Backbone as CSV, one residue per row, in Angstrom:
resi,resn,N_x,N_y,N_z,CA_x,CA_y,CA_z,C_x,C_y,C_z
1,MET,34.804,0.027,4.796,33.705,-0.720,4.133,32.316,-0.140,4.167
2,ALA,32.036,1.175,5.512,31.477,1.970,5.041,31.244,2.679,4.494
3,ALA,32.429,2.782,2.951,32.557,3.544,2.304,31.694,3.207,0.994
4,ALA,31.897,1.875,1.289,32.171,0.989,-0.102,30.088,0.599,0.296
5,GLY,29.937,1.072,1.187,27.983,0.874,1.037,27.457,1.450,0.927
6,ALA,27.689,2.908,1.595,27.903,4.210,0.544,27.386,4.994,-1.132
7,GLY,28.746,4.367,-1.344,28.422,4.219,-2.716,27.887,3.096,-3.336
8,ARG,27.627,1.536,-2.826,26.733,0.931,-3.572,25.448,1.532,-3.434
9,ARG,24.874,2.138,-2.181,23.858,2.395,-2.270,23.410,4.174,-3.349
10,ARG,24.523,5.086,-3.245,24.571,5.852,-4.405,23.757,5.445,-5.895
11,HIS,24.783,3.709,-5.979,24.590,3.267,-7.282,22.574,2.574,-6.818
12,ARG,22.447,2.380,-6.670,21.031,1.764,-6.359,20.295,3.022,-6.839
13,THR,20.645,4.557,-6.135,19.405,4.998,-6.334,19.698,5.894,-7.857
14,ALA,20.249,5.334,-7.917,21.117,6.424,-9.693,20.344,5.883,-10.053
15,ARG,20.206,4.557,-10.446,19.822,3.199,-10.761,18.518,2.980,-11.217
16,ARG,18.202,3.668,-10.038,15.847,4.191,-9.764,15.841,5.392,-10.741
17,ARG,16.462,6.216,-10.832,16.388,7.516,-11.612,16.756,7.299,-12.914
18,LEU,17.282,6.437,-13.130,17.323,6.250,-14.606,16.674,5.278,-14.924
19,ARG,15.377,4.083,-14.343,14.207,3.519,-15.036,13.915,4.234,-15.385
20,PRO,13.196,3.966,-16.455,12.127,4.625,-17.058,10.778,4.537,-15.740
21,ALA,9.599,6.404,-15.694,8.930,5.913,-14.829,7.915,5.672,-15.115
22,GLN,7.558,3.927,-13.961,5.700,3.515,-14.882,4.474,4.319,-14.535
23,ALA,3.475,4.124,-14.984,2.659,4.830,-13.775,2.116,3.392,-13.403
24,GLN,1.971,4.456,-11.700,1.267,2.840,-11.247,0.024,3.856,-11.124
25,PRO,-1.266,2.758,-10.485,-2.319,3.126,-10.828,-2.860,3.690,-9.364
26,PRO,-4.071,3.746,-9.404,-4.385,4.850,-8.574,-4.953,3.504,-7.306
27,ALA,-5.218,4.809,-6.099,-5.340,4.201,-5.408,-7.004,3.539,-5.130
28,GLY,-6.834,2.052,-4.271,-8.367,1.909,-4.676,-8.149,0.563,-5.955
29,ARG,-7.706,0.580,-7.089,-7.672,0.380,-8.307,-6.597,-0.614,-8.454
30,PRO,-7.119,-2.584,-8.571,-6.298,-3.532,-9.244,-5.341,-2.921,-10.586
31,ALA,-4.268,-3.659,-10.436,-2.874,-2.404,-11.499,-3.319,-3.324,-12.971
32,PRO,-2.665,-2.551,-14.283,-3.493,-3.646,-15.254,-2.882,-4.547,-15.693
33,LEU,-3.105,-5.504,-16.580,-3.227,-6.943,-16.689,-1.935,-6.636,-17.703
34,ARG,-1.373,-7.020,-18.128,-0.275,-6.589,-19.131,-0.858,-6.996,-20.955
35,GLY,-0.246,-6.746,-21.324,-0.826,-6.479,-22.644,-2.534,-6.130,-22.795
36,GLY,-2.431,-5.766,-21.581,-4.513,-4.988,-21.619,-4.283,-4.601,-22.846
37,VAL,-3.901,-2.859,-23.279,-3.909,-2.594,-24.260,-3.965,-3.574,-26.085
38,ARG,-2.738,-3.857,-25.840,-2.962,-4.422,-27.132,-3.604,-5.597,-27.106
39,ASP,-4.269,-6.069,-26.249,-5.463,-7.260,-26.352,-6.872,-6.815,-26.249
40,LEU,-7.114,-5.553,-26.092,-8.172,-4.383,-26.478,-7.743,-4.118,-27.619
41,LEU,-6.800,-3.768,-28.081,-6.900,-3.354,-29.516,-7.271,-4.191,-30.640
42,ALA,-6.945,-5.771,-30.667,-6.813,-6.680,-31.362,-8.374,-6.979,-30.874
43,ALA,-8.908,-6.841,-30.214,-10.638,-7.109,-30.149,-11.056,-6.266,-30.294
44,HIS,-11.123,-4.866,-30.862,-11.395,-4.091,-31.930,-11.391,-4.245,-33.349
45,ALA,-10.250,-5.093,-33.611,-9.798,-5.696,-35.135,-10.883,-6.163,-34.845
46,VAL,-10.826,-7.898,-34.461,-12.246,-8.741,-34.855,-13.061,-8.406,-34.695
47,LEU,-13.585,-7.355,-33.238,-15.402,-7.391,-32.835,-16.521,-6.867,-34.705
48,PRO,-15.405,-6.683,-35.470,-16.358,-5.529,-36.778,-16.447,-6.777,-38.253
49,ARG,-15.571,-8.051,-38.188,-15.913,-8.699,-38.781,-16.758,-10.216,-37.875
50,ARG,-16.661,-10.042,-36.463,-17.705,-10.819,-35.927,-19.291,-10.673,-36.371
51,ARG,-19.412,-8.877,-36.934,-20.663,-8.446,-36.176,-20.933,-8.492,-38.045
52,ARG,-20.347,-8.993,-38.928,-20.400,-9.162,-40.699,-21.796,-10.259,-40.481
53,ARG,-22.351,-10.973,-40.360,-23.258,-12.043,-39.080,-24.318,-11.119,-39.113
54,GLY,-25.414,-12.004,-39.961,-27.059,-11.776,-39.760,-27.606,-12.364,-38.375
55,ILE,-28.957,-11.761,-38.737,-29.779,-12.718,-37.983,-29.498,-14.487,-38.203
56,ALA,-30.131,-14.277,-39.553,-30.097,-15.476,-40.264,-28.400,-16.332,-39.917
57,SER,-28.037,-15.036,-41.343,-26.744,-15.018,-41.365,-25.904,-15.429,-40.745
58,GLY,-25.545,-15.040,-39.268,-24.766,-14.905,-38.729,-24.457,-13.809,-38.014
59,ARG,-25.171,-12.352,-38.825,-24.190,-11.463,-38.876,-24.660,-10.328,-37.182
60,ALA,-25.664,-9.886,-36.838,-25.789,-10.067,-35.936,-26.428,-10.748,-34.932
61,ALA,-25.048,-10.867,-34.031,-24.832,-11.376,-32.947,-25.382,-10.484,-31.492
62,PRO,-25.360,-11.365,-30.957,-25.467,-10.658,-29.030,-24.524,-9.387,-29.251
63,GLY,-24.571,-8.400,-28.903,-24.353,-7.444,-28.747,-23.526,-6.898,-30.026
64,THR,-24.378,-6.736,-30.279,-23.864,-5.608,-32.099,-24.502,-4.604,-31.848
65,GLU,-23.522,-3.697,-32.603,-23.829,-2.593,-32.195,-25.353,-2.233,-33.320
66,PRO,-26.072,-1.630,-33.515,-27.234,-1.301,-34.067,-26.315,-0.427,-35.201
67,SER,-26.782,-1.113,-36.720,-25.292,-1.213,-37.866,-26.266,-1.192,-38.878
68,ALA,-26.813,-0.183,-40.189,-27.192,-0.913,-41.301,-26.466,-1.590,-42.099
69,GLU,-25.123,-2.248,-41.974,-24.690,-3.209,-42.224,-25.137,-4.572,-41.805
70,ALA,-25.769,-4.714,-40.171,-25.813,-6.163,-40.520,-27.859,-6.711,-40.974
71,TRP,-28.100,-5.286,-41.230,-29.339,-5.757,-42.319,-29.333,-5.516,-43.890
72,SER,-28.335,-5.050,-43.934,-27.822,-4.589,-45.957,-27.146,-5.578,-46.066
73,ASN,-27.662,-7.361,-46.242,-27.086,-7.870,-46.766,-27.550,-8.626,-47.558
74,PRO,-27.683,-10.122,-48.800,-28.224,-10.349,-49.409,-29.882,-11.269,-48.657
75,THR,-28.976,-11.923,-47.908,-29.649,-13.025,-47.224,-31.059,-11.936,-46.448
76,SER,-31.167,-11.567,-45.553,-32.144,-9.849,-44.835,-32.953,-9.625,-46.056
77,MET,-32.548,-9.336,-46.951,-33.276,-8.524,-48.367,-34.094,-9.998,-49.172
78,LEU,-33.843,-11.097,-49.295,-34.188,-11.422,-49.521,-35.296,-11.906,-49.023
79,PHE,-34.841,-12.081,-47.311,-36.141,-12.494,-46.534,-37.284,-11.938,-46.809
80,GLY,-36.562,-10.450,-46.696,-37.796,-9.058,-46.208,-38.858,-9.664,-47.822
81,LEU,-38.337,-9.304,-48.409,-39.149,-9.792,-50.473,-40.416,-10.856,-50.425
82,LEU,-39.375,-11.937,-49.601,-40.635,-13.370,-49.407,-41.817,-12.921,-47.981
83,ALA,-40.969,-11.945,-47.592,-42.663,-11.904,-46.330,-43.281,-10.731,-47.430
84,VAL,-42.800,-10.387,-48.441,-44.179,-9.542,-48.317,-44.398,-9.875,-49.421
85,THR,-44.206,-10.941,-50.378,-44.816,-11.933,-51.431,-45.436,-12.846,-50.741
86,THR,-45.355,-13.307,-50.021,-45.993,-14.269,-49.733,-47.237,-13.939,-48.544
87,THR,-47.150,-11.927,-48.083,-48.376,-11.621,-48.009,-49.542,-11.186,-48.446
88,ALA,-48.666,-11.129,-49.936,-49.633,-10.686,-50.779,-50.440,-11.815,-51.458
89,PHE,-49.371,-12.653,-51.799,-49.998,-13.817,-52.358,-51.101,-14.748,-51.435
90,LEU,-50.959,-15.251,-50.149,-52.144,-15.029,-48.800,-53.442,-14.419,-49.745
91,GLY,-53.267,-12.572,-49.400,-54.450,-11.574,-49.741,-54.998,-12.071,-50.692
92,ALA,-54.588,-12.612,-52.502,-55.576,-12.436,-53.108,-55.743,-13.962,-53.334
93,VAL,-54.982,-14.935,-52.675,-55.760,-16.238,-52.773,-57.405,-16.413,-52.221
94,PHE,-57.176,-15.771,-50.397,-57.886,-15.226,-49.980,-59.237,-14.563,-50.161
95,LEU,-58.577,-13.433,-50.775,-60.064,-12.712,-51.908,-60.783,-13.329,-52.925
96,ALA,-59.831,-14.179,-53.546,-61.198,-14.720,-55.067,-61.325,-15.947,-54.213
97,ALA,-61.351,-16.469,-53.306,-61.967,-17.136,-52.633,-63.067,-16.415,-52.127
98,ASP,-63.435,-15.368,-52.328,-64.556,-14.594,-51.302,-65.010,-13.905,-52.571
99,ALA,-64.882,-13.969,-53.934,-65.417,-13.216,-54.493,-66.129,-14.370,-55.435
100,ARG,-65.790,-15.782,-55.575,-66.482,-16.264,-55.501,-67.448,-16.975,-54.239
101,ARG,-67.804,-16.784,-53.331,-68.206,-17.156,-52.459,-69.506,-15.545,-52.263
102,PHE,-69.162,-14.706,-52.837,-69.661,-13.513,-53.253,-70.392,-13.645,-54.387
103,ASP,-70.474,-14.983,-55.511,-70.217,-14.757,-56.782,-70.163,-13.547,-57.765
104,ALA,-68.790,-13.007,-57.419,-68.234,-11.904,-58.401,-67.343,-12.617,-59.093
105,PRO,-67.627,-12.996,-60.830,-66.483,-14.197,-61.312,-65.475,-13.118,-61.453
106,ASP,-65.831,-11.148,-62.160,-64.916,-10.767,-62.902,-63.826,-10.483,-60.891
107,LEU,-64.567,-10.559,-60.176,-63.075,-10.325,-58.978,-62.356,-11.902,-58.898
108,ASP,-62.699,-12.782,-59.357,-62.089,-13.911,-58.494,-61.227,-13.835,-59.964
109,GLY,-61.716,-13.563,-61.348,-61.134,-13.616,-61.827,-59.625,-12.771,-61.666
110,TYR,-59.664,-11.853,-61.463,-58.328,-10.378,-61.127,-58.106,-10.861,-60.106
111,PHE,-58.676,-11.342,-59.143,-57.139,-11.913,-57.727,-57.408,-13.378,-57.741
112,ARG,-57.237,-14.210,-58.819,-56.988,-15.811,-59.436,-55.423,-14.284,-59.845
113,ARG,-54.829,-14.403,-61.286,-54.601,-13.737,-62.290,-53.096,-13.705,-60.900
114,ARG,-53.453,-12.608,-60.204,-52.194,-12.027,-58.641,-51.858,-13.154,-57.662
115,ALA,-52.656,-13.742,-57.308,-52.400,-14.556,-56.557,-51.129,-15.217,-57.126
116,LEU,-51.736,-16.106,-58.766,-50.501,-16.522,-59.424,-48.968,-16.093,-59.868
117,ILE,-49.131,-14.765,-60.066,-48.362,-13.657,-60.334,-47.802,-13.898,-58.409
118,ALA,-48.653,-13.722,-57.109,-47.803,-13.571,-56.356,-46.838,-14.813,-56.206
119,LEU,-47.588,-16.279,-56.835,-46.919,-17.508,-55.775,-46.118,-17.453,-56.884
120,ALA,-45.251,-17.259,-58.326,-44.193,-16.780,-58.807,-43.887,-16.300,-58.902
121,ALA,-44.066,-14.822,-57.883,-42.450,-14.186,-57.452,-42.351,-15.455,-56.420
122,VAL,-43.186,-16.148,-55.516,-42.290,-16.450,-53.866,-41.731,-17.387,-54.666
123,ALA,-41.844,-18.121,-55.149,-41.425,-19.769,-55.810,-40.019,-18.971,-56.743
124,VAL,-39.192,-18.117,-57.226,-38.848,-17.617,-57.445,-37.733,-17.285,-56.751
125,LEU,-38.363,-15.544,-56.032,-37.507,-16.293,-54.135,-36.275,-16.832,-53.655
126,ALA,-37.923,-17.896,-53.789,-37.214,-18.935,-52.415,-36.325,-19.269,-53.070
127,VAL,-35.949,-19.888,-54.409,-34.723,-20.176,-55.263,-33.694,-19.758,-55.206
128,ILE,-33.446,-17.747,-55.072,-32.712,-17.421,-55.306,-32.095,-17.167,-54.522
129,THR,-33.159,-17.682,-52.669,-32.859,-17.569,-51.401,-31.740,-18.817,-51.260
130,LEU,-32.256,-20.143,-51.894,-31.302,-20.922,-50.954,-29.962,-21.038,-51.521
131,PHE,-30.234,-20.464,-52.656,-29.261,-20.412,-53.340,-28.134,-19.628,-52.840
132,ILE,-29.043,-18.206,-52.391,-27.683,-17.404,-51.819,-27.216,-17.550,-50.342
133,THR,-27.780,-18.093,-49.354,-27.442,-18.336,-48.483,-25.919,-20.131,-48.276
134,HIS,-26.636,-20.213,-49.139,-24.603,-21.068,-49.689,-23.707,-20.724,-49.125
135,GLY,-23.590,-19.549,-49.473,-21.672,-18.269,-49.538,-22.723,-17.738,-48.610
136,ASP,-23.536,-17.093,-48.564,-24.207,-16.291,-47.337,-24.660,-16.451,-46.389
137,ALA,-25.189,-17.939,-45.394,-25.713,-18.424,-44.574,-25.605,-19.765,-44.880
138,PRO,-24.247,-20.482,-44.607,-24.253,-21.751,-44.488,-24.897,-22.333,-43.659
139,HIS,-24.977,-22.071,-42.992,-25.622,-22.872,-41.825,-27.235,-23.269,-41.902
140,VAL,-27.558,-22.542,-42.590,-28.815,-22.133,-42.978,-29.303,-23.409,-44.088
141,TRP,-28.625,-22.871,-44.953,-27.786,-23.090,-46.313,-28.221,-25.429,-46.088
142,HIS,-27.318,-25.678,-45.334,-26.801,-27.227,-44.956,-28.395,-27.544,-44.206
143,GLY,-29.124,-26.672,-43.480,-30.172,-26.524,-42.008,-30.810,-27.073,-43.652
144,LEU,-31.674,-26.578,-44.045,-32.544,-26.231,-46.032,-31.924,-27.120,-46.291
145,THR,-31.259,-27.852,-46.187,-30.974,-28.710,-47.197,-30.840,-30.293,-47.166
146,HIS,-30.416,-30.646,-45.357,-31.249,-31.337,-45.083,-31.237,-31.777,-43.644
147,GLY,-31.661,-33.001,-43.724,-33.099,-33.828,-42.677,-34.039,-32.757,-42.759
148,VAL,-34.829,-32.730,-41.471,-36.032,-32.563,-41.505,-36.296,-30.766,-42.037
149,GLY,-35.622,-29.926,-42.127,-35.787,-28.666,-42.880,-36.118,-29.065,-44.079
150,LEU,-34.852,-29.885,-44.350,-35.449,-30.595,-45.961,-36.910,-30.898,-46.399
151,VAL,-37.687,-31.632,-45.670,-38.284,-32.605,-45.680,-40.385,-31.818,-46.279
152,PHE,-39.467,-30.819,-45.037,-40.711,-29.354,-45.572,-40.350,-27.927,-46.473
153,VAL,-39.250,-27.674,-46.804,-38.982,-27.224,-47.982,-38.911,-28.613,-49.529
154,VAL,-39.300,-29.330,-49.152,-40.208,-29.912,-50.655,-41.534,-30.836,-50.495
155,ILE,-42.606,-30.154,-48.695,-43.721,-29.473,-48.036,-43.742,-28.627,-49.018
156,ALA,-43.014,-27.468,-49.009,-43.875,-25.817,-49.820,-43.658,-26.722,-50.833
157,ALA,-42.680,-27.369,-51.754,-42.389,-27.684,-53.088,-44.095,-27.338,-53.702
158,LEU,-43.817,-29.184,-52.375,-45.252,-29.317,-53.958,-46.914,-28.461,-52.920
159,ALA,-46.853,-27.759,-52.125,-48.018,-26.806,-51.394,-47.988,-25.950,-53.044
160,THR,-46.671,-25.484,-53.323,-47.033,-24.811,-54.466,-47.801,-25.203,-55.614
161,ALA,-46.715,-26.475,-56.266,-47.622,-26.939,-57.255,-49.068,-27.409,-57.104
162,ALA,-50.567,-27.743,-55.981,-51.154,-27.926,-55.938,-51.683,-26.766,-55.951
163,THR,-51.012,-26.110,-55.472,-52.172,-23.891,-55.706,-51.777,-23.474,-56.572
164,ALA,-51.154,-23.634,-57.047,-51.512,-22.623,-58.467,-51.973,-24.352,-59.438
165,TRP,-51.438,-25.130,-59.885,-53.247,-26.076,-59.811,-54.187,-25.720,-59.597
166,LEU,-54.664,-25.764,-58.597,-56.255,-25.283,-58.062,-57.010,-24.007,-58.549
167,LEU,-55.759,-23.358,-58.546,-56.528,-21.772,-58.943,-56.331,-21.263,-60.690
168,LEU,-55.721,-22.279,-61.095,-56.317,-21.986,-62.712,-57.703,-23.152,-63.013
169,ARG,-57.648,-23.768,-62.246,-59.405,-24.710,-62.214,-60.471,-23.596,-61.809
170,THR,-61.555,-23.991,-62.321,-62.700,-23.239,-62.545,-63.137,-23.334,-60.922
171,SER,-63.472,-24.010,-60.410,-64.178,-24.135,-59.177,-62.498,-23.315,-57.809
172,ALA,-61.244,-24.013,-58.338,-60.670,-23.428,-56.642,-60.801,-24.529,-55.568
173,ALA,-61.216,-24.770,-55.555,-61.910,-25.661,-54.538,-60.572,-25.606,-53.149
174,TRP,-60.314,-25.648,-51.730,-59.250,-25.202,-51.181,-58.002,-25.264,-51.395
175,SER,-57.445,-24.061,-52.503,-56.715,-23.608,-52.813,-56.430,-22.576,-51.310
176,ARG,-57.635,-22.823,-50.856,-56.547,-21.404,-49.425,-56.314,-22.426,-48.815
177,VAL,-56.501,-23.802,-48.886,-55.729,-24.465,-47.993,-54.393,-25.330,-48.126
178,THR,-53.862,-25.228,-49.362,-52.818,-25.336,-49.693,-52.261,-23.652,-49.631
179,ALA,-52.064,-22.891,-49.522,-51.743,-21.784,-50.237,-51.354,-21.666,-48.401
180,VAL,-52.186,-21.845,-47.541,-51.519,-21.670,-45.562,-50.847,-22.172,-45.853
181,GLY,-50.421,-24.052,-46.614,-49.745,-24.732,-46.672,-48.747,-24.764,-47.248
182,VAL,-47.889,-23.801,-47.403,-46.573,-23.109,-49.020,-46.681,-22.237,-47.684
183,VAL,-46.991,-21.704,-47.602,-45.593,-20.716,-46.380,-45.819,-21.226,-44.804
184,ALA,-46.475,-21.909,-44.135,-46.476,-22.553,-42.989,-45.287,-23.687,-43.418
185,SER,-45.280,-24.594,-44.594,-43.748,-25.257,-44.273,-42.442,-24.158,-44.676
186,ALA,-42.486,-23.084,-45.450,-41.334,-22.477,-45.437,-41.002,-22.475,-43.916
187,VAL,-41.853,-21.258,-43.733,-41.743,-20.823,-42.097,-40.938,-22.204,-41.043
188,LEU,-41.945,-23.416,-41.024,-41.294,-24.444,-40.582,-39.483,-24.666,-40.720
189,ALA,-39.312,-25.197,-42.406,-38.137,-25.121,-43.213,-37.236,-23.755,-42.760
190,TRP,-37.814,-22.983,-42.600,-36.428,-21.825,-42.517,-36.470,-22.125,-40.434
191,GLY,-37.427,-22.381,-39.019,-36.913,-22.930,-38.532,-36.325,-24.081,-38.177
192,MET,-36.655,-24.954,-38.492,-35.458,-26.517,-38.814,-34.517,-26.286,-39.188
193,ALA,-33.912,-25.547,-40.281,-32.710,-24.817,-40.694,-31.944,-24.802,-39.809
194,GLN,-32.332,-23.288,-39.145,-31.574,-23.268,-37.310,-31.625,-23.688,-36.225
195,ARG,-32.009,-24.368,-36.228,-31.755,-25.002,-34.535,-30.065,-25.775,-34.328
196,PRO,-29.937,-26.202,-33.865,-30.231,-25.532,-32.213,-30.007,-24.172,-32.426
197,TYR,-30.250,-23.187,-33.263,-29.357,-22.090,-32.801,-31.199,-20.839,-32.169
198,LEU,-31.120,-19.957,-32.231,-32.357,-18.497,-32.443,-30.967,-18.010,-32.956
199,ILE,-30.442,-17.468,-32.411,-29.956,-16.302,-33.662,-28.334,-17.382,-33.839
200,PRO,-28.343,-18.297,-35.808,-27.332,-18.790,-35.806,-25.490,-18.772,-35.807
201,THR,-24.972,-20.006,-34.798,-24.395,-20.048,-34.882,-23.903,-19.279,-33.861
202,SER,-24.769,-18.582,-33.346,-23.865,-16.712,-31.495,-25.071,-17.738,-31.125
203,LEU,-26.005,-17.806,-31.084,-26.612,-17.554,-29.233,-28.354,-19.444,-29.885
204,THR,-27.571,-20.018,-29.371,-29.240,-21.049,-29.373,-30.199,-20.274,-28.565
205,VAL,-30.763,-22.363,-29.330,-32.062,-21.863,-28.357,-32.402,-22.139,-26.776
206,ALA,-31.930,-22.945,-26.491,-31.743,-23.121,-24.315,-30.764,-21.684,-24.144
207,GLU,-29.683,-22.017,-25.105,-29.094,-20.141,-24.249,-29.296,-18.711,-23.997
208,GLY,-30.994,-18.326,-24.726,-31.960,-17.119,-25.718,-32.706,-18.061,-24.306
209,ALA,-33.331,-18.399,-23.682,-34.209,-19.311,-23.442,-34.628,-18.549,-21.478
210,GLY,-35.970,-17.786,-21.011,-35.953,-17.622,-19.484,-35.670,-18.995,-18.789
211,ALA,-35.948,-18.453,-17.817,-36.065,-18.786,-16.687,-37.342,-20.215,-16.585
212,PRO,-36.979,-20.813,-16.060,-37.732,-22.917,-16.165,-39.331,-21.915,-15.889
213,THR,-39.134,-21.647,-14.278,-40.429,-20.721,-13.748,-42.211,-19.899,-14.519
214,THR,-40.318,-19.226,-15.533,-41.043,-18.397,-16.265,-41.866,-19.104,-17.564
215,LEU,-40.981,-19.221,-17.251,-41.347,-20.718,-19.492,-42.897,-21.611,-19.036
216,ARG,-42.663,-22.228,-17.806,-43.666,-22.847,-17.121,-44.989,-21.745,-17.226
217,TRP,-44.937,-20.965,-17.088,-46.274,-19.853,-16.757,-46.796,-19.812,-17.846
218,LEU,-45.703,-19.460,-19.013,-46.009,-18.055,-20.076,-46.392,-19.491,-21.062
219,MET,-46.384,-20.578,-20.186,-47.054,-21.953,-21.133,-48.474,-21.980,-20.995
220,LEU,-48.255,-21.656,-19.903,-50.106,-22.420,-19.316,-50.568,-21.144,-19.894
221,VAL,-50.513,-19.833,-19.855,-51.128,-18.854,-20.005,-51.633,-18.837,-21.176
222,SER,-50.203,-19.274,-22.788,-50.743,-19.613,-23.602,-51.848,-20.406,-23.890
223,LEU,-51.586,-21.275,-23.186,-52.417,-22.965,-23.123,-54.274,-22.282,-22.772
224,VAL,-53.855,-21.698,-21.986,-54.957,-21.181,-21.439,-56.187,-20.124,-22.382
225,ALA,-55.029,-19.283,-22.734,-55.369,-18.251,-24.240,-55.947,-19.159,-25.262
226,VAL,-55.107,-20.213,-25.847,-55.425,-20.979,-27.067,-56.706,-21.489,-26.751
227,ALA,-57.357,-22.070,-25.731,-58.342,-22.913,-25.522,-59.578,-22.077,-25.090
228,LEU,-59.890,-20.544,-24.670,-60.609,-19.762,-24.545,-60.480,-18.889,-25.568
229,VAL,-59.476,-18.647,-27.481,-59.411,-17.701,-27.928,-60.165,-18.360,-28.886
230,PHE,-59.584,-19.969,-29.252,-59.327,-20.379,-30.896,-60.678,-21.479,-31.116
231,PRO,-61.434,-21.189,-30.296,-63.131,-21.980,-30.547,-63.873,-21.253,-31.061
232,ALA,-64.051,-19.940,-29.990,-64.612,-18.752,-30.607,-64.406,-17.721,-32.135
233,VAL,-62.910,-18.453,-31.881,-62.150,-17.924,-33.570,-62.954,-18.407,-35.003
234,ALA,-62.821,-20.202,-34.416,-63.204,-20.662,-35.312,-64.302,-20.753,-35.511
235,LEU,-64.793,-21.070,-34.769,-66.388,-20.687,-34.975,-67.177,-19.080,-35.818
236,LEU,-66.008,-18.384,-35.753,-65.790,-16.628,-36.172,-65.935,-17.386,-37.791
237,TYR,-65.334,-18.064,-37.922,-64.280,-18.179,-39.810,-65.626,-19.016,-40.462
238,TRP,-66.028,-19.786,-39.543,-67.258,-20.594,-40.037,-68.340,-20.091,-40.154
239,LEU,-68.803,-19.494,-40.107,-69.608,-19.260,-39.414,-70.287,-17.418,-41.188
240,ASP,-68.972,-16.466,-41.451,-67.931,-15.955,-41.967,-68.094,-16.585,-43.517
241,THR,-67.598,-17.616,-43.444,-67.519,-18.623,-44.997,-68.748,-19.479,-45.224
242,HIS,-69.841,-19.628,-44.661,-70.851,-20.715,-45.127,-72.098,-19.029,-45.309
243,GLY,-71.803,-17.807,-44.780,-72.826,-16.503,-44.936,-73.871,-16.587,-43.738
244,GLU,-73.067,-17.319,-42.763,-74.308,-17.069,-41.906,-73.766,-16.246,-41.304
245,LEU,-72.933,-14.644,-41.498,-73.191,-12.919,-40.460,-73.332,-12.338,-42.449
246,GLU,-74.194,-12.533,-42.833,-74.726,-11.497,-43.644,-75.117,-10.152,-43.346
247,ALA,-75.008,-9.454,-44.255,-75.947,-8.553,-43.845,-77.618,-7.786,-43.940
248,LEU,-77.801,-8.108,-42.254,-79.716,-7.489,-42.367,-79.793,-6.653,-43.793
249,SER,-80.991,-7.362,-44.160,-81.461,-6.528,-44.940,-82.252,-5.235,-43.817
250,ASP,-82.728,-4.533,-44.957,-83.980,-3.082,-44.717,-85.866,-4.158,-44.124
251,ALA,-85.817,-5.080,-44.301,-86.791,-5.771,-44.216,-86.660,-6.572,-43.071
252,ASP,-85.052,-7.582,-42.376,-84.929,-7.431,-41.298,-84.917,-6.617,-40.369
253,LEU,-84.477,-5.395,-40.407,-83.893,-5.236,-39.606,-85.800,-3.955,-38.817
254,ARG,-86.663,-4.053,-39.788,-87.856,-3.304,-39.780,-88.429,-4.958,-38.787
255,SER,-88.504,-5.671,-39.273,-89.773,-6.749,-38.079,-88.562,-6.753,-37.223
256,SER,-87.411,-7.009,-37.337,-87.090,-7.160,-35.540,-87.367,-5.538,-35.045
257,GLY,-87.017,-4.359,-35.572,-88.189,-3.386,-35.112,-89.473,-3.538,-34.424
258,ALA,-90.385,-4.293,-35.518,-91.289,-4.019,-34.729,-91.878,-5.520,-33.957
259,ARG,-90.814,-6.761,-33.559,-90.714,-6.977,-32.776,-90.659,-6.238,-31.367
260,ASP,-89.539,-6.077,-31.533,-89.001,-4.946,-29.993,-90.174,-4.605,-29.523
261,GLU,-91.190,-4.158,-30.269,-92.194,-2.913,-30.072,-93.326,-3.512,-29.650
262,GLY,-93.211,-4.310,-29.949,-95.006,-5.753,-29.775,-93.922,-6.161,-28.773
């Protein structure tokens, strides 16, 4: 029996020696999970596909590494072009209004033509963007063609037609108001189309929001700032548009100096 027991021990020892060696984790570290390398490789293969979304189109999700691929896509480029053309459009409309106020008909016509060209470019780019988002950013497209987003799209289209009609008139009164309405409605339409997402399909507004205490203090500070700054800015704008801030003439400066000396 002793010999049989010794034989079994030698057999077990030989089996252990023939068994493939397995790497043991260092002391203090947990043993790796089975399939860990396989899971990591699978995740690495999936991540690039997930990163091929953008902020509006879902390409730039939380954790996305900086890359040109996230931004060089139709939705991003069209939105950038829209930002440039709307800025040029607003600038031309406001400069045309200032030219009329200062009785400069040549500059008025100059900036009116550019405002109409920029408005046409905005309209064309907006239509192209709407079609592009159908396949490139379906969540945004659905929001722009349904519900509150669609309402603001319609308002933007009506404001565009009203602005073009006003710019073609002789007086062009209220063209600044309708021009601001075009841009504001377009921005609101885009925002409504993305809800409830801050970054579509990957990060909601609630998930990206700060702590409730921080948000309450931020809201309070913002309200105080608006209450203090907005009336002053509104008064300054009214004074400027009504000619109350015209430059002083030499006679005004001489009379002011004489009063100071007296």
